[in-house]
N, C-alpha and C positions, 0 to 999 in steps of 0.2 A: 248332825248335830244333837248332840247328847240331851234325854227327857233331864226334866227340872220338875223337882220337888217345889210342889203349895209352895214352903217358905222362901226357896228363891226368886219366883214368881214374882212376890208381892215386893223385895227388894227396890229399891229407889235411889237411881242412880242418876249423875250428871249425862249429857249428852256425850263429854268426853268418855267418861270412863263406859259407857254403853258400848262406843267405836269402839273402845279395844275389845269389849268384850265379842263383839260381830266382826272382830278383823280377820280378814280375808274373806268378807262376802261383801254385796255392796253396800251395804249396810254402814259406809263411812259418816264420819264426823258429820260433815258437810250437810251429805241424804239427811242423815236423822235429824240435823237443828233442822231443814227445809220441811221434813214431813212435820217437824214438832210448828214451827211456824206455821202453817197452813191446816193444822187442826186434825190431822190424818192418823197421829199420835199424838193421843192425851196426852198432856201434861200440868205441871204447874212453874211459874215464872217467880222464885224466890231470890230478890235481887236483879243482877244480869245474866244469873243463871238458870236452866229450864232442869226439873227433875220429871224423869220420868220412871216409871217400872218397868219390869221384864216382860211383867205379864201384860202390857200396852205392846209394847215390840213387837210381842210374838201372835197377838191379836193380829196385829197388823202385816205380821208374814205370812198366818193362813187366812188372809181376805176377812179378817171383820170376825174369826166363824171359831176363835180357838175356845177350845175346850178341854182344860185339864180333865184326865182318866181318875175316874171314880178313885181308884188307888192313890191316888196324889195327893186327896186328902187324907189320908187314912183311914181310921175305923170309922163308922157311920153305927152312934149308938140311936133309938131311939128315943126321942121325948118322955119323961113321964109326964103322968097324964096330971099330977100336982102343979106340974111347971104352966100347964094350959092353964087362958083366964077366958072367961067367954065375954 
């Protein structure tokens, strides 16, 4: 599978859209729905639809230890001392 950028990981999908994204894998629409209902993949229910993030699916696929590469976040800059409150 192709490496995803951080902005793609936060994308919110319906169960149906997630199944299309992972087409050709064991993550069928019914499998994703079952995982969502059991709580194995975190989601929000809005009306009759469950909404899930790609991050939540990738996290589940990697056994709950999904950690994007640091480069996925772009450039990390130090926090200015002025912004730190005590």
